[in-house]
C-alpha positions in Angstrom: -0.1 0.0 -0.1 1.7 3.3 -1.0 1.4 6.1 1.3 -1.4 9.1 1.7 -1.5 11.2 4.5 -4.6 12.1 3.4 -6.4 9.1 3.9 -8.1 8.6 7.4 -9.3 6.0 9.6 -11.2 5.6 12.4 -8.5 4.3 14.6 -11.7 3.7 17.5 -12.7 0.3 15.5 -9.2 -0.9 16.6 -10.1 -2.1 20.2 -8.4 -4.2 22.8 -9.9 -7.2 22.2 -11.4 -7.1 18.7 -11.9 -4.8 15.9 -15.3 -3.1 16.2 -17.3 -0.1 14.6 -20.5 0.8 12.7 -21.3 -0.6 9.1 -21.0 1.7 6.5 -19.3 4.6 8.6 -15.8 3.6 10.1 -16.4 0.4 8.6 -16.4 0.7 5.0 -15.3 -1.5 1.9 -11.8 -0.3 1.6 -11.1 -0.5 5.5 -12.4 -3.8 5.4 -10.3 -5.3 2.6 -7.1 -3.4 3.6 -7.8 -5.0 7.2 -8.3 -8.5 5.6 -5.0 -8.1 3.5 -2.6 -7.4 6.5 -4.1 -9.5 8.4 -3.5 -12.1 5.8 0.3 -10.7 5.8 0.5 -11.8 9.1 -1.4 -15.4 8.9 1.3 -16.2 6.2 4.2 -15.5 9.0 2.4 -18.2 10.8 2.4 -21.9 10.9 -0.8 -22.3 8.4 -1.4 -20.2 4.8 -5.0 -20.6 5.6 -8.1 -19.0 7.2 -11.6 -19.6 8.4 -13.9 -16.9 8.2 -17.7 -17.2 10.0 -20.2 -14.7 10.6 -23.1 -13.6 13.1 -26.7 -12.5 12.2 -26.4 -9.2 11.4 -27.9 -7.7 8.3 -24.4 -6.7 6.9 -22.3 -9.6 8.1 -22.7 -11.0 4.5 -21.3 -7.9 3.0 -18.6 -7.5 5.4 -17.5 -11.1 4.3 -17.3 -10.3 0.7 -14.8 -7.3 1.6 -12.9 -9.3 4.4 -12.1 -12.3 2.0 -11.4 -10.2 -0.9 -8.6 -8.2 1.3 -7.4 -12.0 2.7 -7.1 -13.4 -1.2 -5.6 -10.4 -2.2 -3.0 -11.4 0.4 -2.3 -14.8 -1.4 -4.1 -16.3 1.8 -6.6 -19.1 1.4 -10.2 -18.4 2.5 -12.1 -21.2 3.7 -16.4 -20.3 4.6 -18.2 -21.6 7.3 -20.9 -19.6 6.9 -23.3 -18.0 10.1 -22.3 -19.8 12.8 -21.5 -19.1 16.6 -18.3 -17.4 17.5 -17.2 -20.4 19.3 -17.6 -22.4 16.3 -14.6 -20.1 14.9 -12.4 -20.8 17.6 -13.4 -24.5 17.5 -12.0 -24.6 13.5 -8.7 -23.5 14.7 -8.5 -26.7 17.1 -10.1 -29.3 14.9 -9.4 -28.4 11.1 -7.9 -31.8 10.4 -11.6 -33.4 12.0 -13.0 -31.3 9.9 -11.2 -31.1 6.5 -7.7 -33.0 6.6 -6.6 -31.2 3.5 -7.3 -27.8 4.9 -4.5 -27.1 7.9 -6.4 -24.5 9.4 -5.0 -22.7 12.3 -6.2 -19.3 12.0 -9.9 -17.7 12.1 -11.7 -14.5 11.9 -15.5 -14.3 13.2 -17.6 -11.5 12.0 -19.5 -10.5 14.7 -21.2 -7.0 16.8 -21.6 -9.5 20.1 -23.9 -8.0 22.0 -23.6 -4.7 20.4 -26.4 -2.5 18.7 -27.2 -4.0 15.4 -25.7 -1.1 13.4 -22.3 -2.2 14.7 -20.0 -5.2 13.6 -16.7 -6.1 14.0 -14.2 -9.2 13.4 -12.8 -11.1 16.1 -9.2 -12.6 15.3 -7.7 -15.7 16.0 -4.4 -16.5 14.6 -2.1 -19.9 14.9 -4.8 -20.5 17.8 -4.1 -17.4 19.7 -5.7 -14.5 20.5 -4.8 -11.4 17.7 -5.5 -8.5 20.2 -3.8 -5.7 22.3 -1.0 -4.7 21.0 -1.5 -6.6 17.9 -4.6 -4.7 16.9 -3.0 -1.3 17.8 -0.1 -1.9 15.3 -2.1 -3.2 12.5 -4.4 -0.1 12.9 -1.4 1.8 12.5 -0.2 0.2 9.4 -3.5 0.8 8.1 -3.8 4.6 9.3 -0.3 4.9 6.9 -1.4 3.1 3.8 -3.2 4.2 0.6 -7.3 2.9 1.1 -7.6 1.9 -2.7 -10.1 -0.8 -3.3 -8.0 -4.2 -4.1 -8.4 -6.0 -7.3 -9.6 -9.7 -6.5 -9.7 -13.0 -7.7 -13.7 -14.1 -7.8 -14.9 -17.6 -6.3 -11.6 -18.4 -4.6 -13.1 -19.6 -1.0 -13.9 -23.0 -0.1 -16.3 -23.9 2.1 -16.2 -25.2 5.7 -19.0 -27.3 7.0 -17.2 -26.7 10.6 -20.6 -26.7 12.3 -21.2 -30.2 11.3 -18.1 -31.3 13.1 -19.2 -28.7 16.4 -22.1 -30.4 16.7 -20.7 -33.8 16.3 -18.0 -33.2 19.0 -20.9 -32.3 21.6 -23.0 -35.1 21.2 -20.2 -37.4 21.8 -18.4 -35.5 24.3 -22.0 -35.0 26.6 -23.0 -38.4 25.3 -24.0 -38.8 29.0 -26.1 -36.3 29.1 -28.8 -38.1 26.8 -32.6 -38.4 28.4 -31.6 -35.4 30.7 -33.9 -35.7 33.5 -35.2 -32.0 33.8 -37.2 -29.6 30.9 -35.4 -26.3 30.6 -35.6 -23.0 28.4 -33.2 -21.0 26.2 -32.9 -17.4 25.4 -31.1 -17.3 22.5 -31.9 -13.5 21.7 -32.1 -13.7 18.3 -28.7 -14.4 17.8 -26.7 -17.4 16.5 -26.5 -19.8 19.2 -29.3 -21.7 18.3 -27.4 -22.8 15.4 -24.8 -24.7 17.5 -27.3 -26.0 20.2 -30.0 -26.8 19.0 -29.5 -29.9 17.0 -27.5 -30.8 19.7 -30.1 -30.6 22.4 -32.7 -32.6 20.1 -30.0 -35.6 19.3 -29.4 -35.7 23.3 -33.1 -36.1 23.7 -32.8 -33.0 26.2 -36.5 -31.9 26.9 -36.2 -28.0 26.2 -38.4 -25.0 24.8 -36.5 -22.2 23.1 -37.0 -18.5 22.9 -36.1 -16.1 19.8 -34.0 -19.2 18.6 -34.0 -17.8 15.0 -31.4 -15.7 13.8 -32.3 -11.8 13.5 -29.7 -9.5 13.4 -32.0 -6.3 14.1 -32.8 -8.1 17.5 -36.6 -7.8 17.5 -37.2 -9.1 20.9 -34.5 -7.7 23.6 -31.1 -7.0 23.3 -28.9 -10.1 23.0 -26.8 -9.2 26.0 -27.5 -11.3 29.0 -25.6 -9.7 31.4 -28.0 -7.2 31.9 -31.0 -8.6 34.1 -33.7 -6.7 32.3 -32.9 -8.8 28.9 -33.8 -11.7 30.8 -36.8 -10.6 31.6 -38.9 -13.1 29.5 -37.2 -16.4 30.4 -37.6 -15.4 34.0 -41.1 -15.1 33.5 -41.2 -18.0 31.2 -39.9 -19.8 33.9 -42.0 -19.1 36.6 -44.9 -19.4 34.6 -44.0 -22.7 33.5 -42.4 -24.0 36.5 -39.4 -24.4 34.4 -36.4 -25.3 36.7 -33.2 -24.7 34.3 -33.2 -21.1 32.2 -30.6 -20.4 30.1 -29.8 -17.6 28.0 -26.7 -16.5 25.4 -25.4 -13.3 23.9 -25.8 -12.1 20.3 -22.5 -14.5 19.1 -23.2 -17.6 21.9 -19.9 -16.6 23.6 -21.2 -15.3 27.0 -24.1 -17.5 29.2 -26.4 -16.6 31.9 -27.7 -19.5 34.3 -30.7 -19.4 36.0 -32.6 -21.3 38.5 -36.4 -20.8 39.7 -34.9 -18.4 42.8 -31.3 -17.6 41.5 -29.3 -15.9 38.8 -25.9 -17.0 38.9 -23.0 -15.0 38.2 -19.8 -15.6 36.8 -18.0 -16.1 39.4 -20.7 -18.1 41.3 -20.6 -20.8 37.9 -17.0 -20.7 38.6 -17.4 -22.3 42.1 -19.8 -24.6 40.8 -17.7 -26.3 37.7 -14.4 -25.9 40.3 -16.2 -28.0 42.8 -16.5 -30.8 40.2 -13.0 -30.2 38.4 -11.4 -30.6 41.4 -13.1 -34.1 42.1 -11.0 -35.3 39.0 -8.0 -32.9 38.9 -6.8 -32.5 42.8 -5.3 -29.0 43.2 -7.1 -27.2 40.2 -5.9 -23.8 39.2 -8.7 -21.5 38.3 -8.6 -17.8 37.0 -10.7 -15.1 37.6 -10.9 -11.7 36.9 -10.6 -8.4 39.2 -14.3 -7.9 39.5 -14.8 -11.8 41.0 -15.9 -12.1 44.6 -13.6 -12.4 47.2 -15.9 -15.1 48.0 -14.7 -16.8 45.0 -11.2 -16.7 45.4 -11.3 -18.3 49.1 -13.6 -20.8 47.9 -11.4 -21.5 44.8 -8.5 -21.7 47.6 -10.1 -24.2 49.8 -10.2 -26.2 46.9 -6.9 -25.8 44.6 -5.2 -21.8 43.5 -7.6 -19.1 42.4 -5.9 -16.6 40.3 -6.7 -13.0 40.0 -6.0 -11.1 36.4 -7.3 -8.9 33.8 -10.8 -8.5 32.7 -11.2 -9.4 28.9 -11.8 -12.5 27.3 -8.3 -12.5 25.2 -6.2 -11.7 28.3 -7.9 -14.9 30.2 -7.2 -17.2 27.2 -3.8 -15.9 27.0 -3.3 -16.6 31.2 -5.4 -19.8 31.3 -2.8 -21.3 28.2 0.6 -19.7 30.3 -0.6 -21.4 33.5 -1.9 -24.2 32.0 -5.4 -23.6 34.2 -8.1 -25.9 34.3 -10.7 -23.1 34.1 -11.0 -19.3 33.9 -14.2 -17.0 34.1 -15.6 -13.7 33.9 -18.6 -12.0 35.5 -20.0 -11.3 32.4 -20.6 -15.0 31.3 -17.6 -15.4 29.6 -16.1 -19.4 31.0 -13.3 -20.9 29.4 -12.9 -24.6 30.1 -9.3 -26.1 29.2 -9.6 -29.6 31.4 -11.7 -31.1 28.8 -11.8 -28.7 26.0 -9.7 -26.1 24.3 -9.7 -23.1 26.4 -11.9 -20.7 24.6 -15.0 -18.9 25.9 -18.1 -21.5 24.4 -21.2 -20.5 26.3 -23.1 -23.4 24.1 -20.1 -25.9 25.5 -20.5 -24.2 29.0 -24.7 -24.6 28.9 -23.7 -28.6 28.2 -21.4 -28.5 31.3 -23.8 -26.8 33.5 -26.5 -29.0 32.6 -23.8 -31.9 34.1 -24.0 -30.2 36.9 -28.1 -30.6 37.2 -27.4 -34.2 36.1 -25.5 -35.0 39.8 -27.3 -32.5 41.6 -30.6 -31.2 41.9 -31.4 -27.5 41.4 -32.5 -27.0 44.6 -29.4 -28.6 46.0 -27.2 -26.6 43.2 -29.0 -23.3 44.4 -28.5 -24.2 48.0 -24.9 -24.6 47.7 -24.4 -21.3 46.1 -26.7 -19.6 49.0 -24.9 -21.4 51.9 -21.8 -19.3 51.5 -21.2 -16.3 53.5 -23.2 -13.2 52.8 -21.6 -10.4 51.2 -23.0 -7.4 49.9 -22.3 -6.0 46.8 -23.0 -3.5 43.9 -23.5 -4.3 40.1 -21.3 -2.7 37.9 -21.7 1.0 37.5 -20.5 3.1 34.4 -18.7 6.5 34.9 -18.8 8.3 31.4 -15.4 9.4 30.5 -13.3 10.0 27.5 -10.6 7.4 25.3 -8.1 10.0 26.0 -8.7 10.4 29.5 -9.8 7.2 30.9 -6.1 5.4 31.8 -4.6 8.7 33.0 -7.6 9.3 35.4 -7.1 5.5 36.7 -2.9 6.6 37.2 -4.1 9.6 38.9 -6.8 7.6 41.0 -4.0 4.9 42.2 -1.5 8.0 43.4 -3.8 9.2 45.4 -5.0 6.1 47.0 -1.6 5.3 47.9 -0.6 8.6 49.3 -3.7 7.7 51.5 -2.3 4.4 52.6 0.7 6.0 53.4 -0.2 8.7 55.1 -2.5 6.8 57.3 0.5 4.7 58.2 2.1 7.9 59.2 1.1 9.5 62.3 2.8 12.6 61.6 0.8 13.7 58.6 -1.9 11.5 59.6 -4.5 15.0 57.9 -8.4 15.0 59.1 -9.9 13.5 55.6 -7.4 10.5 55.6 -8.3 9.6 59.6 -11.9 9.3 57.5 -10.6 7.4 55.2 -11.2 3.5 55.4 -7.6 1.7 56.1 -6.8 0.4 53.3 -4.8 -3.2 53.3 -3.6 -3.4 50.0 -3.9 -1.9 46.3 -4.0 -4.4 43.9 -3.2 -3.1 40.2 -3.5 -5.9 37.9 -6.4 -4.1 35.7 -7.3 -0.7 37.2 -7.4 -0.7 40.9 -8.9 -2.8 43.4 -8.7 -1.4 46.6 -8.6 -3.7 49.9 -10.1 -2.8 53.3 -10.4 -4.6 56.2 -14.0 -6.2 55.3 -14.5 -5.6 51.5 -13.1 -3.9 48.8 -13.5 -1.4 45.7 -12.8 -1.6 42.0 -12.4 0.9 39.6 -10.9 0.1 36.2 -11.1 1.9 32.5 -13.2 0.0 30.2 -10.9 -1.5 26.9 -13.9 -1.6 25.0 -15.6 2.1 25.5 -15.1 5.1 27.0 -16.0 4.7 30.6 -14.5 4.0 34.5 -16.1 1.1 35.7 -16.8 0.4 39.2 -17.9 -2.5 41.7 -17.9 -2.8 45.7 -18.3 -5.5 47.8 -18.3 -5.8 51.8 -19.6 -7.5 54.6 -22.5 -5.2 56.1 -24.6 -2.5 53.9 -23.4 0.0 56.1 -19.4 -1.0 55.1 -20.2 -0.9 51.6 -21.9 2.5 51.5 -18.9 3.7 53.5 -16.3 2.3 50.7 -18.2 3.6 47.7 -18.5 7.2 49.8 -14.5 7.1 49.8 -13.9 6.3 46.7 -16.1 8.3 44.9 -14.9 11.4 47.3 -11.5 10.3 45.4 -12.5 10.1 42.2 -14.2 13.6 42.1 -10.7 14.8 42.8 -9.6 13.0 39.6 
């Protein structure tokens, strides 16, 4: 690509974990073609010379596929087309290409998806040589793209080959979860008009699992509710169905089926609670398992898992956790938002459909009421949901650095009576400051978290304490310092 300083590329599309923007505005034909071209050059430098591409239900995904395919073909990479699929199937193709097509040798994939974002958004989740392509790699690609001249590429036609990864994925799940055949409970699933049903409905039928499906037809306009199961308002329909029909188990998915929400009659399980449930079962097979959580997870999760094995706290973000999982050869990782990563009997990426079947295994061994009771019997803590504070992309990380410096000063001053100010006397004692991802401030009976989102211009807060009074105290203390920042 030749140099052209007049060309403008919206650099905001190059996020920490993926490339994401608005179709027709920041994701134009020329931009998408050249993203494919530059990704192709990076794939050619890896172990394989091929890429598998799939897309979600968004109305513009097929067009983005054509543009992206043109870019890859222009770079010299062989393209395999998987059609409309859940995101986990794109990951699966890089680990099981020999089962799908012995001649393909695919270790890289691109999933065209807007995940749980509004319908006008779309983007690319990228795997190269079975590893997430994220962070600095994405930023470097964006910088290279911004320096080039964005002219339409001359591309050869009909060079992509079809790859039936979905059928192989279904066969794998049916074989892997054969013990679930004739599962004893009725379940209900809410697919949110995403693509999850494409990967799970046939599996459930083949395993003779009695189920009811809500909004199983893929529709990129999402006519029924937003496909984000981490927000309880989007679960209203499935919760209503469970109560009206006495259904004991409910499972919901996001738009591209890499995040899960799990429900029983009287409880909605958070990501860290699911991690506890699965860790208990993993520990029965693998002594002293290593389980990774992220900075938003409850202290109860870390304490409970440390009683079974080893709990590791790490950064938020599916790419971060996938990489750390492989680095430590841990058995599992979990995010509060419902990304679950199994590495004990699976490949270590986030797959909500696989996680749904692992959840059914729990209920095959323990009744729904027993599973519910095992979580409700944990120590009682009070916590807040994530609260988002608007800021700017340019300022968010600087504000976190400023907050950390102020909190470290407060912690030092509280230990030095000669400079112990009146304001610091009123501040709850700080026992530790964890800066893995933002700042997680450890107090005597709880903690506070403030971190910069890697995907949006917001600061994210979360608080936990042993009492409501302490929870409010920690909130007031942290927000007072935030206002100074």
